[in-house]
DRENVEXGU-406324 format. One record per residue: x, y, z of N, C-alpha, C in turn. Coordinates in steps of 0.1 Angstrom, whole numbers, plus 5000, padded with zeros to 4 digits. Each point is the difference from the previous one (the first is absolute). Example, Ala and Ser with C-alpha at 12.3 -4.5 7.8 and 13.67 -1.06 7.14 Angstrom:
<recs>
+------+------+------+-------+-------+-------+------+------+------+
: n.xx : n.yy : n.zz : ca.xx : ca.yy : ca.zz : c.xx : c.yy : c.zz :
+------+------+------+-------+-------+-------+------+------+------+
: 5132 : 4943 : 5078 :  4991 :  5012 :  5000 : 5009 : 5012 : 5000 :
: 4996 : 5011 : 4993 :  5009 :  5011 :  5000 : 4992 : 5011 : 5008 :
+------+------+------+-------+-------+-------+------+------+------+
</recs>
This chain:
<recs>
+------+------+------+-------+-------+-------+------+------+------+
: n.xx : n.yy : n.zz : ca.xx : ca.yy : ca.zz : c.xx : c.yy : c.zz :
+------+------+------+-------+-------+-------+------+------+------+
: 8533 : 5497 : 7787 :  5013 :  5005 :  4998 : 5011 : 4989 : 4998 :
: 5010 : 5001 : 4990 :  5011 :  4990 :  5000 : 5012 : 5005 : 5004 :
: 5006 : 4993 : 5010 :  5011 :  5003 :  5006 : 5014 : 4996 : 4992 :
: 5008 : 5009 : 5001 :  5013 :  4996 :  4992 : 5009 : 4992 : 5009 :
: 5009 : 4993 : 4995 :  5009 :  4991 :  5008 : 5013 : 5006 : 5001 :
: 5007 : 4998 : 5012 :  5014 :  5005 :  5003 : 5009 : 4991 : 4993 :
: 5014 : 5005 : 4998 :  5009 :  4991 :  4994 : 5001 : 4987 : 5009 :
: 4998 : 5002 : 5014 :  5002 :  4988 :  5008 : 4989 : 4990 : 4997 :
: 4989 : 5005 : 4996 :  4989 :  4990 :  4997 : 5002 : 4993 : 4987 :
: 5006 : 5010 : 4991 :  5004 :  4992 :  4986 : 5009 : 4990 : 5000 :
: 5010 : 5002 : 5009 :  5011 :  4990 :  5002 : 4995 : 4988 : 5006 :
: 4989 : 5001 : 5010 :  4994 :  4989 :  5006 : 4993 : 4992 : 4992 :
: 4991 : 5006 : 4992 :  4992 :  4992 :  4988 : 5009 : 4995 : 4992 :
: 5011 : 5006 : 4995 :  5008 :  4995 :  4990 : 5008 : 4986 : 5005 :
: 5004 : 5002 : 5013 :  5007 :  4989 :  5006 : 4990 : 4988 : 5002 :
: 4988 : 5003 : 5005 :  4991 :  4989 :  5001 : 4996 : 4993 : 4987 :
: 4999 : 5008 : 4988 :  4996 :  4993 :  4988 : 5011 : 4992 : 4995 :
: 5013 : 5005 : 5002 :  5012 :  4994 :  4995 : 5001 : 4986 : 5009 :
: 4998 : 5000 : 5013 :  5000 :  4988 :  5008 : 4989 : 4991 : 4996 :
: 4989 : 5004 : 4996 :  4987 :  4992 :  4996 : 5004 : 4993 : 4986 :
: 5006 : 5008 : 4991 :  5003 :  4995 :  4988 : 5012 : 4989 : 5001 :
: 5010 : 5003 : 5009 :  5010 :  4991 :  5002 : 4996 : 4986 : 5005 :
: 4989 : 5002 : 5011 :  4993 :  4988 :  5004 : 4994 : 4992 : 4990 :
: 4992 : 5005 : 4991 :  4994 :  4993 :  4990 : 5009 : 4992 : 4991 :
: 5011 : 5009 : 4995 :  5011 :  4992 :  4992 : 5006 : 4988 : 5008 :
: 5003 : 5001 : 5013 :  5005 :  4990 :  5007 : 4991 : 4988 : 5001 :
: 4988 : 5003 : 5002 :  4989 :  4988 :  4999 : 5000 : 4994 : 4986 :
: 5000 : 5008 : 4988 :  4999 :  4996 :  4988 : 5013 : 4992 : 4996 :
: 5011 : 5004 : 5007 :  5014 :  4992 :  4997 : 4998 : 4987 : 5007 :
: 4995 : 4999 : 5012 :  5000 :  4989 :  5007 : 4991 : 4989 : 4993 :
: 4989 : 5004 : 4995 :  4992 :  4992 :  4991 : 5006 : 4995 : 4988 :
: 5009 : 5008 : 4994 :  5008 :  4996 :  4989 : 5008 : 4988 : 5002 :
: 5006 : 5002 : 5012 :  5008 :  4988 :  5007 : 4992 : 4988 : 5001 :
: 4990 : 5001 : 5008 :  4991 :  4988 :  5001 : 4995 : 4994 : 4987 :
: 4998 : 5007 : 4990 :  4995 :  4996 :  4987 : 5010 : 4992 : 4993 :
: 5013 : 5001 : 5003 :  5011 :  4993 :  4993 : 4999 : 4987 : 5004 :
: 4993 : 4995 : 5011 :  4998 :  4987 :  5004 : 4990 : 4992 : 4991 :
: 5002 : 4988 : 4995 :  4992 :  4992 :  4991 : 5001 : 4985 : 5004 :
: 4991 : 4993 : 4993 :  5002 :  4986 :  5001 : 5013 : 4996 : 4992 :
: 5003 : 5007 : 4990 :  5012 :  4997 :  4994 : 5013 : 5004 : 5006 :
: 4999 : 5011 : 5007 :  5010 :  5007 :  5008 : 4997 : 5001 : 5015 :
: 4998 : 4991 : 5008 :  4996 :  5000 :  5014 : 5009 : 5008 : 5010 :
: 5013 : 5001 : 4994 :  5010 :  5007 :  5010 : 5007 : 5010 : 4991 :
: 5002 : 5012 : 5006 :  5008 :  5011 :  4994 : 5010 : 5005 : 5007 :
: 5009 : 5006 : 4994 :  5013 :  5006 :  5008 : 5000 : 5014 : 4998 :
: 5009 : 5007 : 5006 :  5002 :  5014 :  5000 : 5002 : 5006 : 4986 :
: 5010 : 4991 : 4994 :  5002 :  5002 :  4984 : 4989 : 4999 : 4992 :
: 4991 : 4992 : 5002 :  4986 :  4999 :  4993 : 4992 : 5012 : 5002 :
: 5000 : 5006 : 5011 :  4993 :  5011 :  5004 : 5005 : 5012 : 4992 :
: 5014 : 5002 : 5001 :  5007 :  5011 :  4994 : 4997 : 4999 : 4986 :
: 5003 : 4989 : 4994 :  4997 :  4999 :  4984 : 4986 : 5001 : 4995 :
: 4990 : 4996 : 5008 :  4985 :  5002 :  4995 : 4994 : 5011 : 5004 :
: 5005 : 5008 : 5011 :  4994 :  5013 :  5004 : 5006 : 5012 : 4996 :
: 5015 : 4999 : 4998 :  5007 :  5011 :  4997 : 5004 : 5008 : 5013 :
: 4997 : 4993 : 5013 :  5003 :  5008 :  5012 : 5015 : 4997 : 5003 :
: 5006 : 5010 : 5008 :  5012 :  4996 :  5004 : 5003 : 4989 : 5010 :
: 5011 : 4995 : 5002 :  5002 :  4988 :  5008 : 4996 : 5003 : 5015 :
: 5005 : 5013 : 5005 :  4998 :  5003 :  5014 : 4983 : 5002 : 5002 :
: 4994 : 5006 : 4991 :  4985 :  5001 :  5000 : 4993 : 4986 : 4999 :
: 5003 : 4992 : 4992 :  4995 :  4986 :  4999 : 5003 : 4992 : 5012 :
: 5011 : 5002 : 5006 :  5003 :  4992 :  5012 : 4993 : 5005 : 5013 :
: 4997 : 5014 : 4999 :  4992 :  5005 :  5011 : 4985 : 4996 : 4998 :
: 4994 : 5000 : 4989 :  4988 :  4996 :  4997 : 4998 : 4985 : 5002 :
: 5009 : 4993 : 4995 :  4999 :  4985 :  5004 : 5000 : 4997 : 5015 :
: 5007 : 5006 : 5007 :  5001 :  4997 :  5015 : 4988 : 5005 : 5007 :
: 4994 : 5012 : 4996 :  4988 :  5004 :  5004 : 4990 : 4990 : 4997 :
: 4999 : 4994 : 4988 :  4989 :  4989 :  4997 : 5002 : 4988 : 5009 :
: 5013 : 4996 : 5004 :  5004 :  4990 :  5008 : 4994 : 5001 : 5014 :
: 5003 : 5013 : 5005 :  4995 :  5004 :  5013 : 4984 : 5000 : 5001 :
: 4994 : 5002 : 4989 :  4984 :  4999 :  5000 : 4995 : 4986 : 4998 :
: 5010 : 4991 : 4998 :  4996 :  4985 :  4997 : 4996 : 4998 : 4985 :
: 5000 : 5011 : 4992 :  4996 :  4997 :  4986 : 5011 : 4994 : 4990 :
: 5013 : 5001 : 5005 :  5012 :  4992 :  4994 : 5006 : 4991 : 5010 :
: 5007 : 4991 : 4998 :  5006 :  4991 :  5008 : 5014 : 4998 : 4995 :
: 5010 : 5004 : 5008 :  5015 :  5001 :  4996 : 5006 : 4985 : 5001 :
: 5006 : 4997 : 4989 :  5006 :  4986 :  5001 : 5016 : 5003 : 4996 :
: 5008 : 4989 : 5000 :  5014 :  5001 :  4998 : 5003 : 5006 : 4985 :
: 4990 : 4997 : 4991 :  5002 :  5004 :  4986 : 4991 : 5011 : 4996 :
: 4992 : 5006 : 5008 :  4991 :  5010 :  4994 : 4989 : 5002 : 5009 :
: 4988 : 5003 : 4993 :  4987 :  5001 :  5008 : 4989 : 4992 : 4993 :
: 4991 : 4996 : 5009 :  4987 :  4993 :  4994 : 4988 : 5005 : 5007 :
: 4989 : 4996 : 4996 :  4987 :  5005 :  5005 : 5000 : 4998 : 5016 :
: 4997 : 5010 : 5007 :  5000 :  4999 :  5014 : 4987 : 4994 : 5006 :
: 5000 : 4997 : 5014 :  4988 :  4994 :  5006 : 4989 : 5009 : 5001 :
: 5003 : 5013 : 5001 :  4991 :  5011 :  5002 : 4990 : 5001 : 4989 :
: 5005 : 4994 : 4988 :  4990 :  5000 :  4987 : 4987 : 4989 : 5003 :
: 5003 : 4991 : 5009 :  4989 :  4989 :  5003 : 4988 : 5006 : 5005 :
: 5000 : 5012 : 5007 :  4989 :  5005 :  5005 : 4992 : 5006 : 4990 :
: 5008 : 5010 : 4991 :  4995 :  5006 :  4988 : 4993 : 4990 : 4993 :
: 5008 : 4989 : 4996 :  4994 :  4989 :  4990 : 4986 : 4994 : 5007 :
: 5000 : 4998 : 5013 :  4989 :  4993 :  5005 : 4988 : 5011 : 4997 :
: 5001 : 5012 : 5004 :  4990 :  5010 :  4997 : 4996 : 5002 : 4987 :
: 5008 : 5000 : 4990 :  4998 :  4999 :  4987 : 4991 : 4989 : 4995 :
: 5006 : 4989 : 5005 :  4993 :  4986 :  4996 : 4985 : 5000 : 5005 :
: 4998 : 5004 : 5012 :  4986 :  5001 :  5006 : 4991 : 5010 : 4991 :
: 5008 : 5011 : 4995 :  4990 :  5010 :  4993 : 4997 : 4997 : 4986 :
: 5010 : 4992 : 4994 :  4998 :  4998 :  4985 : 4999 : 4986 : 4997 :
: 5004 : 4990 : 5007 :  4997 :  4986 :  4994 : 4988 : 4995 : 4999 :
: 4996 : 4994 : 4990 :  4987 :  4994 :  4996 : 4997 : 4989 : 5011 :
: 4988 : 4998 : 5001 :  4996 :  4989 :  5010 : 5004 : 4986 : 4991 :
: 5001 : 4990 : 5008 :  5006 :  4988 :  4994 : 4991 : 4995 : 4990 :
: 4987 : 5000 : 5000 :  4992 :  4994 :  4988 : 5002 : 5008 : 4988 :
: 5001 : 5014 : 5002 :  5003 :  5006 :  4986 : 5014 : 4998 : 4995 :
: 5010 : 4997 : 5008 :  5012 :  4999 :  4995 : 4999 : 4985 : 4993 :
: 4993 : 4991 : 5006 :  4998 :  4987 :  4994 : 4994 : 5002 : 4985 :
: 4990 : 5009 : 5001 :  4992 :  5002 :  4988 : 5008 : 5005 : 4988 :
: 5008 : 5009 : 5004 :  5009 :  5005 :  4987 : 5010 : 4991 : 4997 :
: 5005 : 4992 : 5010 :  5011 :  4991 :  4996 : 4994 : 4988 : 4991 :
: 4987 : 4996 : 5003 :  4992 :  4989 :  4993 : 4998 : 5006 : 4985 :
: 4996 : 5013 : 5000 :  4996 :  5006 :  4987 : 5013 : 5000 : 4990 :
: 5012 : 5004 : 5007 :  5011 :  5000 :  4992 : 5004 : 4986 : 4994 :
: 4999 : 4991 : 5009 :  5003 :  4985 :  4995 : 4990 : 4996 : 4990 :
: 4987 : 5003 : 5003 :  4991 :  4994 :  4990 : 5002 : 5006 : 4986 :
: 5000 : 5014 : 5000 :  5000 :  5007 :  4988 : 5016 : 5002 : 4994 :
: 5009 : 4996 : 5008 :  5014 :  5002 :  4994 : 5005 : 5014 : 4999 :
: 4993 : 5009 : 5007 :  5005 :  5013 :  4997 : 5003 : 5006 : 5014 :
: 5005 : 5012 : 5001 :  5004 :  5007 :  5013 : 4988 : 5009 : 5005 :
: 4997 : 4998 : 5011 :  4988 :  5006 :  5006 : 5005 : 5010 : 5010 :
: 4996 : 5015 : 4999 :  5004 :  5010 :  5009 : 4988 : 5008 : 5005 :
: 5002 : 5006 : 5012 :  4989 :  5007 :  5007 : 5008 : 5015 : 5001 :
: 4992 : 5010 : 4994 :  5007 :  5014 :  5002 : 4991 : 5010 : 5007 :
: 5004 : 5009 : 5007 :  4993 :  5011 :  5004 : 5006 : 5013 : 4994 :
: 4991 : 5012 : 5002 :  5005 :  5011 :  4994 : 5007 : 5008 : 5012 :
: 5011 : 5006 : 4996 :  5007 :  5010 :  5009 : 5002 : 5013 : 4992 :
: 4992 : 5009 : 5002 :  5000 :  5013 :  4992 : 4999 : 4996 : 4985 :
: 5011 : 5003 : 4993 :  5002 :  4999 :  4986 : 5006 : 4987 : 4996 :
: 5003 : 4991 : 5008 :  5007 :  4988 :  4999 : 4990 : 4986 : 5006 :
: 5004 : 4989 : 4994 :  4995 :  4989 :  5006 : 5010 : 4991 : 5006 :
: 4996 : 4994 : 5012 :  5009 :  4993 :  5006 : 4995 : 4985 : 5003 :
: 5009 : 4992 : 4997 :  4998 :  4985 :  5001 : 5000 : 4995 : 5016 :
: 4988 : 4995 : 5004 :  5001 :  4996 :  5014 : 4998 : 4984 : 5002 :
: 4998 : 4994 : 4987 :  4999 :  4985 :  5003 : 5004 : 4995 : 4986 :
: 5007 : 4986 : 4998 :  5002 :  4995 :  4988 : 5000 : 4985 : 5001 :
: 4997 : 4993 : 4990 :  5004 :  4985 :  4997 : 5005 : 4999 : 4986 :
: 5012 : 4995 : 4999 :  5007 :  5000 :  4988 : 4994 : 4987 : 4991 :
: 5000 : 5003 : 4988 :  4999 :  4989 :  4990 : 5009 : 4989 : 5000 :
: 4996 : 4988 : 4999 :  5011 :  4989 :  5001 : 5007 : 4998 : 4986 :
: 4996 : 5009 : 4990 :  5007 :  4999 :  4987 : 5013 : 5005 : 5000 :
: 5010 : 4995 : 4994 :  5014 :  5004 :  4999 : 5000 : 5016 : 4994 :
: 4992 : 5002 : 4990 :  4998 :  5013 :  4995 : 4988 : 5007 : 5007 :
: 5003 : 5009 : 5009 :  4989 :  5005 :  5008 : 5001 : 5015 : 5003 :
: 4991 : 5007 : 5003 :  5000 :  5015 :  5006 : 5003 : 5000 : 5014 :
: 5010 : 5006 : 5005 :  5003 :  5001 :  5013 : 4998 : 5014 : 5006 :
: 4992 : 5002 : 5010 :  4999 :  5012 :  5007 : 5000 : 4996 : 5014 :
: 5010 : 5008 : 5008 :  5001 :  4996 :  5013 : 4992 : 5009 : 5011 :
: 4997 : 4994 : 5011 :  4992 :  5007 :  5009 : 5008 : 5013 : 5004 :
: 4992 : 5011 : 5000 :  5009 :  5012 :  5002 : 5003 : 5008 : 4989 :
: 4999 : 4994 : 4989 :  5003 :  5009 :  4987 : 4989 : 5007 : 4997 :
: 5005 : 5013 : 4994 :  4990 :  5011 :  4997 : 5002 : 5003 : 4984 :
: 4988 : 5003 : 4995 :  5001 :  5004 :  4986 : 4990 : 5013 : 4996 :
: 5002 : 5006 : 4991 :  4993 :  5011 :  4997 : 4985 : 4997 : 4996 :
: 4992 : 5008 : 5000 :  4985 :  4999 :  4998 : 4996 : 5004 : 4984 :
: 5010 : 5005 : 4991 :  4995 :  5003 :  4987 : 5000 : 4989 : 4992 :
: 5003 : 4987 : 5005 :  4999 :  4989 :  4991 : 4996 : 4987 : 5007 :
: 4995 : 4991 : 4993 :  4997 :  4987 :  5006 : 4986 : 4998 : 5004 :
: 4997 : 4987 : 5000 :  4984 :  4996 :  5002 : 4999 : 5003 : 5016 :
: 5007 : 4997 : 5009 :  4998 :  5002 :  5014 : 4998 : 5016 : 5002 :
: 5009 : 5008 : 4993 :  4998 :  5015 :  5002 : 4986 : 5005 : 4997 :
: 4995 : 4996 : 4989 :  4986 :  5003 :  4996 : 4990 : 4997 : 5010 :
: 5002 : 4987 : 5005 :  4990 :  4996 :  5011 : 5001 : 5009 : 5013 :
: 5012 : 5004 : 5002 :  5001 :  5008 :  5012 : 4997 : 5014 : 4999 :
: 5000 : 5005 : 4988 :  4996 :  5013 :  4998 : 4984 : 5002 : 4997 :
: 4993 : 4989 : 5002 :  4985 :  5002 :  4999 : 4995 : 5009 : 5010 :
: 4992 : 5009 : 4995 :  4992 :  5010 :  5008 : 5010 : 5009 : 5009 :
: 5012 : 5002 : 4997 :  5009 :  5010 :  5005 : 4997 : 5013 : 4994 :
: 5004 : 5011 : 5006 :  4998 :  5015 :  4996 : 5008 : 5000 : 4987 :
: 4995 : 5010 : 4992 :  5008 :  5003 :  4987 : 5012 : 5007 : 5003 :
: 5002 : 5008 : 5011 :  5012 :  5004 :  5003 : 5012 : 4990 : 5002 :
: 4996 : 4988 : 5006 :  5009 :  4990 :  5001 : 5005 : 4993 : 4988 :
: 4990 : 4999 : 4990 :  5003 :  4995 :  4987 : 5009 : 5009 : 4994 :
: 4999 : 5013 : 5001 :  5008 :  5010 :  4994 : 5015 : 4999 : 5005 :
: 5000 : 4998 : 5012 :  5013 :  4998 :  5007 : 5007 : 4986 : 4995 :
: 4993 : 4992 : 4998 :  5004 :  4986 :  4997 : 5007 : 5002 : 4985 :
: 4994 : 5006 : 4991 :  5003 :  5003 :  4986 : 5013 : 5009 : 4999 :
: 4999 : 5010 : 5010 :  5011 :  5008 :  5000 : 5014 : 4993 : 5004 :
: 4999 : 4989 : 5007 :  5010 :  4993 :  5003 : 5006 : 4990 : 4989 :
: 4991 : 4997 : 4990 :  5004 :  4992 :  4989 : 5011 : 5005 : 4990 :
: 5007 : 4992 : 4995 :  5010 :  5004 :  4990 : 4993 : 5005 : 4989 :
: 5006 : 5009 : 4993 :  4995 :  5009 :  4988 : 4993 : 4990 : 4989 :
: 4989 : 5002 : 4998 :  4993 :  4993 :  4989 : 4994 : 4985 : 5004 :
: 5002 : 4997 : 5013 :  4996 :  4987 :  5006 : 4985 : 5000 : 5004 :
: 4995 : 5012 : 5005 :  4986 :  5001 :  5005 : 4996 : 5014 : 4998 :
: 4986 : 5001 : 4999 :  4993 :  5013 :  5001 : 4987 : 4998 : 5007 :
: 4995 : 5013 : 5005 :  4990 :  4999 :  5009 : 4986 : 4994 : 4995 :
: 4998 : 5004 : 4988 :  4986 :  4996 :  4992 : 5001 : 4985 : 4999 :
: 5011 : 4995 : 4996 :  5002 :  4986 :  4996 : 4999 : 4991 : 5015 :
: 5006 : 5005 : 5010 :  5000 :  4993 :  5013 : 4986 : 5001 : 5006 :
: 4995 : 5012 : 4999 :  4985 :  5001 :  5005 : 4991 : 4990 : 4992 :
: 5001 : 4998 : 4988 :  4992 :  4991 :  4993 : 5002 : 4986 : 5003 :
: 5013 : 4997 : 5002 :  5004 :  4985 :  5004 : 4995 : 4997 : 5014 :
: 5001 : 5009 : 5009 :  4995 :  4998 :  5013 : 4985 : 4997 : 5000 :
: 4993 : 5009 : 4993 :  4986 :  4998 :  4999 : 4995 : 4987 : 4994 :
: 5007 : 4996 : 4988 :  4999 :  4987 :  4996 : 5001 : 4988 : 5009 :
: 5010 : 5003 : 5008 :  5003 :  4989 :  5009 : 4989 : 4998 : 5011 :
: 4993 : 5010 : 5004 :  4990 :  5000 :  5009 : 4988 : 4994 : 4994 :
: 4997 : 5002 : 4987 :  4990 :  4993 :  4993 : 5003 : 4986 : 4999 :
: 5011 : 4997 : 4994 :  5003 :  4986 :  4999 : 5002 : 4990 : 5012 :
: 5005 : 5007 : 5011 :  5002 :  4993 :  5012 : 5014 : 4994 : 5002 :
: 5007 : 5002 : 4988 :  5015 :  4995 :  5001 : 5008 : 5009 : 4989 :
: 5013 : 4998 : 5002 :  5009 :  5007 :  4989 : 5009 : 4991 : 4997 :
: 5005 : 5003 : 4987 :  5010 :  4992 :  4992 : 5010 : 5010 : 4994 :
: 5013 : 4996 : 5002 :  5012 :  5007 :  4994 : 5010 : 4991 : 4992 :
: 5005 : 5005 : 4989 :  5010 :  4993 :  4994 : 5011 : 5009 : 4997 :
: 5012 : 4996 : 5007 :  5012 :  5007 :  4997 : 4999 : 5015 : 5002 :
: 4992 : 5005 : 5011 :  4999 :  5015 :  5000 : 5012 : 5004 : 5010 :
: 5005 : 4993 : 5008 :  5009 :  5003 :  5009 : 5014 : 4995 : 4999 :
: 4999 : 4986 : 4995 :  5012 :  4992 :  4996 : 4995 : 4991 : 4989 :
: 5009 : 5002 : 4989 :  4998 :  4993 :  4988 : 4999 : 4986 : 5004 :
: 4990 : 4992 : 4991 :  4998 :  4986 :  5001 : 4993 : 4995 : 5012 :
: 4996 : 5008 : 5009 :  4991 :  4996 :  5013 : 4986 : 5006 : 4999 :
: 4991 : 4990 : 5003 :  4987 :  5004 :  5001 : 4993 : 4998 : 5013 :
: 4991 : 5006 : 5002 :  4991 :  4998 :  5014 : 4986 : 5002 : 4998 :
: 4992 : 4994 : 5009 :  4987 :  5001 :  5002 : 4998 : 5004 : 5015 :
: 4991 : 5010 : 5003 :  4997 :  5003 :  5014 : 4986 : 5001 : 5002 :
: 4996 : 5001 : 5014 :  4987 :  5001 :  5003 : 5000 : 5008 : 5014 :
: 4988 : 5007 : 5003 :  5001 :  5006 :  5013 : 4996 : 4992 : 5012 :
: 5004 : 5004 : 5010 :  4998 :  4993 :  5014 : 4992 : 5012 : 5006 :
: 4987 : 4998 : 5005 :  4993 :  5010 :  5005 : 4998 : 5000 : 5014 :
: 4996 : 5013 : 5007 :  4996 :  5001 :  5014 : 4990 : 5011 : 5002 :
: 4989 : 4997 : 5002 :  4990 :  5010 :  5001 : 4998 : 5009 : 4987 :
: 5000 : 4994 : 4991 :  5000 :  5006 :  4987 : 5012 : 5007 : 4994 :
: 5010 : 4999 : 5009 :  5013 :  5006 :  4995 : 5010 : 4990 : 4994 :
: 5008 : 5004 : 4990 :  5010 :  4991 :  4996 : 5013 : 5001 : 5010 :
: 5003 : 4988 : 5007 :  5010 :  5002 :  5010 : 5013 : 4994 : 4995 :
: 4999 : 4991 : 4989 :  5012 :  4993 :  4995 : 4997 : 4995 : 4987 :
: 5010 : 4996 : 4992 :  4999 :  4995 :  4987 : 5007 : 4986 : 5000 :
: 4994 : 4990 : 4998 :  5004 :  4986 :  4999 : 5002 : 4996 : 4984 :
: 5013 : 4997 : 4999 :  5004 :  4999 :  4984 : 5007 : 4986 : 4998 :
: 4999 : 4997 : 4988 :  5009 :  4988 :  4995 : 5009 : 5005 : 4988 :
: 5012 : 4997 : 5000 :  5008 :  5005 :  4988 : 5011 : 4989 : 4996 :
: 5004 : 5001 : 4988 :  5009 :  4992 :  4994 : 5004 : 5003 : 4986 :
: 5005 : 4990 : 4992 :  5005 :  5005 :  4987 : 4989 : 5002 : 4991 :
: 4999 : 5010 : 4993 :  4990 :  5004 :  4990 : 4995 : 4989 : 4991 :
: 5008 : 4991 : 4994 :  4994 :  4989 :  4992 : 4991 : 4991 : 5006 :
: 5000 : 4999 : 5014 :  4991 :  4992 :  5008 : 4987 : 5007 : 5003 :
: 4999 : 5014 : 4996 :  4987 :  5005 :  5004 : 4993 : 5005 : 4988 :
: 4996 : 4988 : 4993 :  4991 :  5000 :  4989 : 4985 : 5004 : 5005 :
: 4991 : 5004 : 4992 :  4987 :  5006 :  5005 : 4993 : 4990 : 5009 :
: 4999 : 4986 : 4994 :  4993 :  4990 :  5008 : 5007 : 4998 : 5015 :
: 5012 : 5000 : 5001 :  5008 :  4998 :  5013 : 4996 : 5013 : 5008 :
: 5001 : 5011 : 4994 :  4997 :  5013 :  5008 : 4987 : 4999 : 5007 :
: 4988 : 4994 : 4993 :  4989 :  4998 :  5005 : 5001 : 4991 : 5012 :
: 5006 : 4989 : 4999 :  5001 :  4990 :  5011 : 5008 : 5008 : 5013 :
: 5010 : 5006 : 4997 :  5008 :  5009 :  5009 : 4991 : 5008 : 5008 :
: 4992 : 5008 : 4992 :  4991 :  5010 :  5007 : 4989 : 4993 : 5009 :
: 4995 : 4988 : 4995 :  4990 :  4995 :  5007 : 5006 : 4993 : 5013 :
: 5012 : 4995 : 5001 :  5007 :  4994 :  5011 : 5003 : 5012 : 5011 :
: 5003 : 5010 : 4993 :  5004 :  5012 :  5009 : 4988 : 5005 : 5006 :
: 4990 : 5003 : 4995 :  4987 :  5004 :  5003 : 4994 : 4992 : 5012 :
: 5003 : 4988 : 4998 :  4994 :  4991 :  5009 : 5007 : 5001 : 5013 :
: 5014 : 5001 : 5001 :  5008 :  5002 :  5011 : 4996 : 5013 : 5006 :
: 4999 : 5012 : 4992 :  4999 :  5014 :  5004 : 4987 : 5000 : 5008 :
: 4990 : 4994 : 4996 :  4986 :  4998 :  5007 : 5003 : 4995 : 5014 :
: 5007 : 4989 : 5000 :  5002 :  4994 :  5013 : 5009 : 5009 : 5010 :
: 5009 : 5009 : 4994 :  5009 :  5009 :  5008 : 4991 : 5012 : 5004 :
: 4992 : 5005 : 4992 :  4992 :  5012 :  5001 : 4994 : 5001 : 5014 :
: 5001 : 5011 : 5007 :  4992 :  5001 :  5012 : 5006 : 4993 : 5012 :
: 5011 : 4995 : 4998 :  5007 :  4990 :  5010 : 5013 : 5007 : 5005 :
: 5006 : 4997 : 5011 :  5012 :  5007 :  5004 : 5012 : 4995 : 4992 :
: 5006 : 5009 : 4993 :  5010 :  4998 :  4993 : 5013 : 5006 : 5007 :
: 5000 : 5002 : 5013 :  5011 :  5007 :  5006 : 4996 : 5014 : 5004 :
: 5002 : 5004 : 5011 :  4996 :  5014 :  5004 : 5005 : 5011 : 4991 :
: 5011 : 4998 : 4994 :  5007 :  5011 :  4992 : 4992 : 5002 : 4987 :
: 4993 : 4988 : 4995 :  4995 :  5001 :  4987 : 4989 : 5012 : 5000 :
: 4991 : 4998 : 5008 :  4989 :  5008 :  5000 : 5002 : 5015 : 5003 :
: 5011 : 5002 : 5009 :  5005 :  5013 :  5003 : 5009 : 5006 : 4988 :
: 5003 : 4993 : 4990 :  5006 :  5006 :  4989 : 4992 : 5006 : 4989 :
: 4986 : 4999 : 5003 :  4990 :  5005 :  4989 : 5000 : 5016 : 5004 :
: 5001 : 5009 : 4990 :  4999 :  5013 :  5003 : 4994 : 5008 : 4988 :
+------+------+------+-------+-------+-------+------+------+------+
</recs>
């Protein structure tokens, strides 16, 4: 038997839902404020918050003060900067995601030797997340920062990360692509070919003039990451692509089955 609810019950449920939604909005707004901080702008003002979030001044002030009280912002005479409370989170994130020193040295040496940017990506649902990088020393280079995310409908690293995933995930990846940029049959075929070849190559698929080569990093027979090399397309002729793939595969073998940070293995789903 299904019981009907009284008017009082409806009001209580409605109030609870409203409070929950308000709580979620407050968290989202607080995160938007923290995201205004960057290396280029290490300090923000209430005016910055108002201009960039659209929040009222009173709301911006209240949220900023809440973040100060939590230690996530630090109040100064001229605004707010990152607070000491972020150190604990930064330490936890570093412990979970940072590569072992020998692997950091490996990708740095590879970038220096081959003069191209080296990145390590993991899959995060229908996107790929950069968790390590070594920039090319060339003036004209491809720059992807640690923490940057990109869609999986294009790119060499994307095809590597999609190896052996369910067809339903491929369909969701394609659904998120701009019109005409990807289709399920083509993506399925490209991923299958990547598995056969052991590496993937892309030329201008996501960004015009940029090419990349990527190989899988394995653990217990599963692809846990994609190790890539990227740069200006004219430098990625066929003979160079083979050299890049060989270097990446050697590094990936060294990484495979090793601890790449506790969060990397847990990211496989």
